[in-house]
C-alpha positions as CSV (number, residue, x, y, z in Angstrom):
1,M,-26.8,-7.2,-7.9
2,K,-23.6,-5.7,-6.2
3,S,-20.8,-4.3,-8.1
4,Y,-17.7,-2.4,-7.9
5,I,-17.4,1.3,-8.7
6,I,-13.4,1.6,-9.0
7,E,-11.3,5.6,-9.9
8,G,-8.6,4.1,-11.5
9,G,-5.0,5.5,-11.6
10,K,-4.1,5.1,-8.1
11,K,-1.4,3.0,-7.1
12,I,-1.3,0.0,-4.6
13,E,1.1,0.2,-1.7
14,G,1.4,-0.6,1.6
15,N,0.9,-3.4,4.1
16,V,-1.4,-5.9,4.4
17,R,-2.6,-9.4,5.6
18,V,-3.5,-12.2,3.5
19,S,-6.8,-14.2,4.5
20,G,-6.9,-17.8,5.0
21,S,-6.9,-20.3,1.9
22,K,-10.3,-21.0,0.2
23,N,-9.0,-23.6,-1.5
24,A,-7.7,-25.4,1.7
25,A,-10.7,-24.1,4.0
26,L,-13.4,-25.7,2.1
27,P,-12.0,-29.5,2.2
28,I,-11.0,-29.0,6.1
29,L,-14.6,-28.1,6.5
30,A,-15.6,-31.2,4.5
31,A,-13.0,-33.4,6.6
32,T,-14.8,-32.3,10.1
33,I,-17.8,-34.8,9.0
34,L,-15.8,-37.7,9.5
35,C,-15.3,-37.0,13.2
36,P,-18.3,-36.9,15.3
37,D,-16.5,-34.6,17.6
38,S,-15.9,-31.0,18.2
39,N,-13.3,-29.2,15.7
40,K,-11.9,-25.6,16.0
41,L,-10.7,-24.0,13.1
42,Y,-8.7,-20.8,12.7
43,N,-8.0,-18.2,9.6
44,I,-11.2,-19.6,7.6
45,P,-11.6,-16.5,5.0
46,K,-15.3,-15.0,5.3
47,I,-16.2,-15.8,1.6
48,S,-19.4,-16.8,0.1
49,D,-18.2,-20.2,-0.5
50,T,-17.1,-20.7,2.8
51,E,-20.5,-19.6,4.0
52,N,-22.5,-22.0,1.9
53,T,-20.4,-24.9,3.1
54,L,-21.1,-23.8,6.8
55,E,-24.9,-23.8,5.4
56,I,-24.4,-27.1,4.1
57,L,-23.0,-28.5,7.2
58,K,-26.0,-27.2,9.4
59,I,-28.5,-28.6,7.0
60,L,-26.4,-32.0,7.5
61,G,-27.1,-31.6,11.2
62,C,-23.4,-30.1,12.5
63,K,-23.7,-27.6,14.9
64,I,-21.5,-24.4,14.1
65,K,-20.5,-21.7,16.3
66,Q,-18.4,-18.8,15.3
67,N,-16.6,-16.9,18.0
68,H,-13.8,-13.8,17.2
69,G,-12.1,-15.8,14.1
70,K,-12.6,-19.2,15.4
71,I,-15.1,-21.8,14.0
72,Y,-16.4,-24.8,16.0
73,V,-17.6,-27.5,13.9
74,N,-19.4,-30.4,16.0
75,S,-20.8,-33.3,13.6
76,R,-21.8,-35.8,16.1
77,N,-25.5,-35.7,15.3
78,I,-25.5,-35.5,11.5
79,N,-29.0,-36.6,10.5
80,T,-29.0,-37.2,6.7
81,K,-26.7,-38.0,4.3
82,E,-28.0,-35.9,1.3
83,I,-26.1,-32.8,0.3
84,P,-28.6,-30.0,-0.8
85,S,-29.0,-29.4,-4.5
86,E,-29.6,-25.8,-4.5
87,L,-26.2,-25.2,-2.5
88,M,-24.4,-28.0,-4.3
89,S,-25.5,-26.1,-7.8
90,K,-23.4,-22.9,-6.6
91,M,-20.2,-24.3,-6.2
92,R,-18.0,-27.3,-7.9
93,S,-16.2,-27.7,-4.8
94,T,-19.3,-29.3,-2.6
95,V,-18.4,-32.4,-4.3
96,I,-15.6,-33.0,-1.5
97,L,-18.3,-33.3,0.7
98,A,-19.5,-36.2,-0.7
99,G,-16.1,-38.2,-0.1
100,A,-16.4,-37.2,3.8
101,I,-20.1,-38.5,4.1
102,L,-19.2,-41.7,2.1
103,G,-16.4,-42.2,4.4
104,R,-18.0,-41.6,7.8
105,F,-21.7,-43.2,6.8
106,K,-20.6,-45.4,3.7
107,E,-23.8,-43.6,1.9
108,V,-24.0,-40.4,0.1
109,I,-26.6,-38.4,-2.1
110,F,-25.6,-35.5,-4.3
111,S,-26.3,-33.5,-7.4
112,Y,-24.2,-32.3,-9.9
113,P,-21.7,-29.5,-8.6
114,G,-21.9,-26.0,-10.1
115,G,-19.5,-23.1,-9.6
116,C,-17.6,-20.9,-12.2
117,D,-18.0,-21.5,-16.2
118,I,-14.4,-21.8,-17.2
119,G,-14.6,-25.6,-19.0
120,A,-14.9,-28.9,-18.6
121,R,-14.6,-30.0,-14.8
122,P,-16.1,-33.8,-15.1
123,I,-16.7,-35.7,-11.9
124,D,-16.2,-39.0,-13.6
125,I,-12.8,-39.2,-12.2
126,H,-14.5,-39.0,-8.6
127,I,-17.0,-41.8,-9.5
128,N,-14.7,-43.9,-11.2
129,A,-12.3,-44.0,-7.9
130,F,-15.4,-44.3,-5.6
131,K,-16.4,-47.7,-8.0
132,K,-12.8,-48.7,-7.2
133,L,-13.4,-48.6,-3.4
134,G,-16.3,-51.3,-3.9
135,I,-19.0,-48.4,-3.5
136,E,-22.0,-49.3,-5.8
137,I,-23.0,-45.9,-7.8
138,K,-26.6,-45.1,-9.2
139,E,-27.0,-41.9,-11.5
140,E,-30.6,-40.9,-12.1
141,N,-32.6,-37.7,-12.5
142,G,-29.2,-35.4,-12.0
143,Y,-28.7,-37.0,-8.5
144,V,-25.5,-39.4,-7.7
145,R,-26.2,-42.0,-5.0
146,C,-23.2,-43.8,-3.5
147,K,-23.6,-47.1,-1.2
148,A,-21.5,-49.5,0.3
149,D,-21.7,-51.9,3.3
150,K,-17.9,-51.3,3.8
151,I,-15.2,-49.2,2.1
152,I,-12.2,-51.3,1.1
153,G,-8.6,-50.0,0.4
154,T,-6.9,-50.3,-3.0
155,D,-4.5,-48.8,-5.5
156,I,-6.3,-45.8,-7.8
157,N,-4.6,-44.7,-10.5
158,L,-5.7,-41.3,-11.8
159,D,-5.7,-40.4,-15.4
160,F,-5.4,-36.8,-14.1
161,P,-3.8,-35.5,-10.9
162,S,-7.5,-33.9,-10.1
163,V,-7.0,-31.9,-6.8
164,G,-10.9,-32.4,-5.9
165,A,-10.4,-36.3,-6.9
166,T,-7.1,-36.7,-4.5
167,E,-9.4,-35.2,-1.7
168,N,-12.5,-36.8,-2.4
169,I,-10.6,-40.4,-2.3
170,I,-8.4,-39.6,1.0
171,L,-11.8,-38.2,2.8
172,A,-13.3,-41.5,1.8
173,T,-10.7,-44.1,2.6
174,V,-9.0,-42.6,6.2
175,L,-11.5,-44.5,7.7
176,A,-11.8,-47.3,5.2
177,D,-10.5,-51.3,5.7
178,G,-6.6,-51.6,4.7
179,K,-4.6,-49.3,2.7
180,T,-5.5,-47.1,-0.5
181,T,-3.0,-45.8,-2.4
182,I,-3.3,-42.9,-5.3
183,N,-1.0,-42.9,-8.1
184,N,-0.7,-39.5,-10.1
185,A,-2.3,-37.7,-7.1
186,A,-2.2,-33.8,-7.4
187,M,0.4,-32.3,-5.2
188,E,-0.9,-28.9,-4.3
189,P,-0.4,-27.3,-0.7
190,E,-4.2,-27.0,-0.1
191,I,-4.0,-31.0,-0.2
192,I,-1.3,-31.1,2.2
193,D,-2.8,-28.7,4.5
194,M,-5.9,-31.2,4.5
195,V,-3.8,-34.3,5.1
196,K,-2.0,-32.1,8.4
197,F,-5.6,-31.6,9.8
198,L,-6.7,-35.1,9.5
199,R,-3.4,-36.5,11.0
200,K,-4.0,-34.4,13.8
201,M,-7.1,-36.0,14.1
202,G,-5.6,-39.4,14.0
203,A,-5.6,-40.3,10.2
204,K,-2.6,-42.2,9.2
205,I,-1.7,-40.6,5.6
206,F,1.4,-40.7,4.0
207,G,3.3,-39.2,1.1
208,E,1.3,-35.8,0.6
209,G,2.9,-33.2,-1.9
210,T,4.0,-36.1,-3.9
211,N,2.1,-37.8,-7.0
212,Q,2.1,-40.5,-4.6
213,I,0.2,-40.6,-1.3
214,S,-1.2,-43.8,0.8
215,I,-4.0,-44.0,3.6
216,I,-4.0,-46.6,6.0
217,G,-7.6,-46.5,7.5
218,V,-8.3,-46.3,11.0
219,K,-11.2,-46.9,13.4
220,H,-12.0,-43.5,14.2
221,L,-10.6,-40.1,14.6
222,S,-10.8,-37.7,17.3
223,G,-11.4,-33.6,17.6
224,T,-8.9,-31.3,17.3
225,S,-7.6,-27.7,16.4
226,Y,-6.3,-26.3,13.3
227,N,-5.3,-22.9,11.7
228,I,-5.8,-22.9,8.0
229,M,-2.6,-22.0,5.6
230,P,-2.7,-18.4,3.8
231,D,-4.1,-18.0,0.2
232,R,-1.5,-18.1,-2.2
233,I,-3.9,-17.0,-4.9
234,E,-5.1,-13.9,-3.2
235,A,-1.7,-13.4,-2.3
236,G,-0.8,-13.4,-6.1
237,T,-3.8,-11.3,-7.0
238,L,-2.4,-8.9,-4.4
239,L,1.2,-8.6,-5.8
240,C,-0.3,-8.4,-9.5
241,A,-2.2,-5.4,-8.3
242,A,0.9,-3.5,-7.0
243,A,2.9,-4.4,-10.3
244,A,0.1,-3.3,-12.4
245,T,0.0,-0.1,-11.0
246,G,3.5,0.4,-10.6
247,G,3.1,0.2,-6.6
248,K,5.2,-1.5,-3.6
249,I,3.5,-3.9,-1.5
250,V,4.2,-6.5,1.8
251,L,2.1,-9.3,2.5
252,S,2.0,-11.0,5.6
253,N,0.7,-14.2,6.5
254,S,1.9,-15.3,3.1
255,N,4.0,-18.3,2.4
256,S,6.5,-18.1,-0.4
257,E,7.6,-21.8,-0.4
258,H,3.8,-22.3,-2.3
259,M,4.5,-19.6,-4.6
260,G,7.7,-20.5,-6.4
261,A,6.1,-20.4,-9.9
262,I,3.9,-17.2,-9.3
263,I,7.3,-15.4,-7.6
264,N,9.3,-16.4,-11.0
265,K,7.3,-14.6,-13.2
266,L,6.7,-11.5,-11.4
267,D,10.8,-11.4,-11.5
268,E,10.8,-12.0,-14.9
269,C,8.2,-9.1,-15.2
270,G,11.0,-6.7,-13.9
271,C,9.6,-6.7,-10.2
272,Q,11.7,-6.7,-7.5
273,V,10.4,-9.4,-4.9
274,S,11.8,-10.2,-1.3
275,C,10.8,-13.3,0.9
276,S,11.1,-13.9,4.6
277,A,9.2,-16.4,6.9
278,D,6.1,-15.3,6.6
279,K,6.2,-11.9,4.5
280,I,6.4,-11.5,0.6
281,S,7.5,-7.8,-0.5
282,L,7.3,-6.1,-4.3
283,S,8.5,-3.3,-5.7
284,A,7.0,-2.7,-9.0
285,P,9.8,-1.4,-12.1
286,K,8.7,1.8,-14.1
287,K,7.6,-0.4,-17.0
288,L,6.9,-4.3,-16.9
289,K,8.5,-6.8,-19.1
290,H,6.6,-8.8,-21.2
291,I,6.6,-12.3,-20.6
292,E,5.5,-16.1,-21.8
293,I,2.9,-18.1,-19.4
294,K,1.9,-21.8,-19.3
295,T,-0.4,-22.9,-16.9
296,M,0.4,-26.3,-15.5
297,I,-0.2,-28.6,-12.7
298,Y,1.6,-27.7,-9.4
299,P,4.3,-26.8,-8.9
300,G,3.7,-25.1,-12.2
301,F,2.1,-22.2,-12.9
302,P,-1.3,-22.0,-11.8
303,T,-4.5,-21.7,-13.6
304,D,-6.1,-19.6,-11.1
305,L,-4.0,-16.5,-11.7
306,Q,-3.8,-16.6,-15.2
307,Q,-6.5,-14.2,-16.2
308,V,-4.7,-12.0,-13.5
309,F,-1.3,-12.0,-14.9
310,T,-3.1,-11.6,-18.5
311,S,-4.7,-8.6,-17.7
312,M,-1.3,-7.4,-15.7
313,M,0.1,-8.0,-18.9
314,T,-1.7,-5.5,-20.7
315,K,0.6,-2.9,-19.0
316,S,3.9,-4.4,-20.0
317,S,6.2,-3.4,-22.9
318,G,6.1,-5.9,-25.8
319,T,4.0,-8.9,-26.4
320,S,3.3,-11.6,-24.1
321,I,1.8,-15.0,-24.7
322,I,-0.3,-16.9,-22.2
323,V,-1.2,-20.5,-22.4
324,E,-3.8,-21.9,-20.7
325,N,-3.4,-25.8,-20.5
326,I,-5.9,-26.5,-17.7
327,F,-9.4,-24.9,-18.5
328,E,-10.7,-24.0,-21.8
329,N,-13.2,-21.4,-21.1
330,R,-10.5,-19.4,-19.1
331,Y,-10.5,-16.8,-21.4
332,K,-14.2,-15.4,-21.4
333,F,-13.3,-12.5,-19.4
334,I,-11.4,-11.3,-22.1
335,S,-14.4,-9.7,-24.1
336,E,-14.6,-7.4,-21.2
337,L,-11.2,-6.5,-21.2
338,R,-11.3,-5.2,-24.6
339,K,-13.9,-2.5,-23.6
340,M,-11.4,-1.1,-21.9
341,G,-9.1,-0.9,-25.1
342,A,-7.1,-3.9,-24.1
343,K,-5.2,-5.7,-27.5
344,I,-5.5,-9.4,-26.8
345,V,-6.0,-11.7,-29.6
346,V,-7.1,-15.4,-28.9
347,E,-5.9,-18.5,-30.6
348,G,-7.5,-21.7,-29.2
349,R,-5.4,-22.0,-25.7
350,T,-3.1,-19.1,-26.5
351,A,-3.6,-15.2,-25.9
352,I,-1.3,-13.0,-27.2
353,V,-1.5,-9.8,-25.3
354,T,0.0,-6.5,-26.6
355,G,1.4,-4.4,-23.6
356,K,1.6,-0.7,-23.6
357,R,-2.0,-0.3,-23.8
358,K,-3.8,2.9,-21.8
359,L,-6.7,1.2,-20.9
360,Q,-9.9,3.8,-20.6
361,S,-12.7,3.3,-17.9
362,A,-15.8,0.9,-18.9
363,E,-18.8,-0.7,-17.6
364,M,-18.1,-4.7,-17.4
365,I,-19.5,-7.9,-16.3
366,C,-17.7,-10.9,-14.1
367,T,-17.9,-13.9,-15.9
368,D,-16.1,-15.8,-13.1
369,L,-14.0,-15.5,-10.2
370,R,-10.3,-15.0,-11.0
371,G,-11.6,-13.3,-14.3
372,G,-13.6,-11.0,-11.8
373,A,-10.1,-10.5,-10.2
374,A,-8.7,-9.7,-13.3
375,L,-10.9,-7.0,-14.7
376,V,-10.9,-5.1,-10.8
377,I,-6.8,-5.1,-11.5
378,A,-7.5,-3.8,-14.9
379,A,-10.0,-1.2,-13.8
380,M,-7.4,0.2,-11.0
381,T,-4.9,1.0,-14.0
382,A,-7.4,2.5,-16.3
383,K,-8.1,6.3,-16.7
384,G,-11.3,7.4,-15.2
385,I,-14.3,5.4,-13.1
386,S,-15.2,1.7,-14.3
387,K,-18.0,-0.3,-13.1
388,I,-17.8,-3.9,-12.7
389,S,-21.2,-5.9,-12.2
390,N,-21.7,-9.2,-11.1
391,I,-18.9,-9.2,-8.4
392,E,-20.7,-12.2,-6.5
393,Y,-18.5,-14.1,-8.3
394,I,-15.3,-12.2,-6.7
395,L,-16.8,-12.4,-3.3
396,R,-17.0,-16.3,-3.5
397,G,-13.1,-16.4,-2.8
398,Y,-11.8,-13.0,-1.9
399,E,-12.5,-11.9,1.6
400,N,-13.0,-8.1,2.3
401,F,-11.2,-7.7,-1.5
402,D,-12.6,-3.9,-1.5
403,K,-11.6,-3.0,1.7
404,K,-7.8,-4.6,1.8
405,L,-7.4,-2.6,-1.7
406,S,-8.7,0.8,-0.3
407,S,-6.5,0.3,2.6
408,L,-3.4,-0.2,-0.3
409,G,-4.4,3.4,-1.8
410,A,-7.2,1.8,-4.1
411,K,-10.3,4.0,-5.1
412,I,-13.0,1.2,-4.6
413,R,-16.6,0.6,-3.6
414,I,-19.5,-1.8,-3.6
415,E,-22.5,-0.6,-4.8
416,D,-25.4,-2.5,-4.2
417,I,-28.8,-2.2,-6.5
């Protein structure tokens, strides 16, 4: 088991490059299945989630080659249509592989996905969408078996703008017969990035970034090269680390256009934030102001940064109010923050954070990916040396997190027991 050992009281200051987006890389890797040619991908983060996805692609029969930051994926010789359950159970995002395999082979077998325990994330919305496309579904012994003679485009109305379901429908229909329209589609930048990649391969997709996306099926796709977008959640986490410790930071390879709600809240906290073409700079105030946050679907404030902001708000003046509208179990990490002296009261989906707290070092356990990052930020502001165990969660989504923070002045190292 790996742990972070963190000595608090150090400001986060300096320049750092943001890695490629985890939440864009995973569906784009899945999309390579649709094309029996070679695709070349740049800026894929080296994290356990992408490594698990690449391992699944190898098991399916894809040839993977990595060379100086480039990843080549050739899916010509895929020889199985079943996603291995032992890897499927490690992360929820593997479910989008189902749409890609269905799109190309009209058949897939998979088990229910795993991932962080942050609340109910049923795949019913995916299954119901597949049924609308004429796909026969059988669920038995924990497995889902999907098969169709052909996939026929249709109108699909999502009950909720699910990112994963939107991606899965697109992947399942780019090679379908006719036109598919997704109403109440998710609008996240990561979906736009996947669509740009598919379009470079020859797909006909319109309306990405809006709540209505149309896909006109094509006969085949061709291999291409593509550069993955920057990770807006990593960027937000690093900005919060600087803000919480009273530092200054400049992020390169960042896109402020994807981060409007995040930057607005940092501005409300009293941070000075400036943005240029591919850089974001932040200078923290002497005292962070208290704020109110309500997580929403994009372009609202992202649930993936709620925990990081909650941790940061323990250093603010006054009382902050956080409302989590997306996942009901996002507050599990708060019991760990309380070990450090944080004063946070949870009432249903609302967290009331009393600021001006001098946090003390503690031994803590990661409960999930983003909650783990929140604990790291808290430890960096605390007095003394903290230990955060079970950091495998953090390694799922942040590339070289300890090295990046160390380069910015943090005292952090990994202990492997």
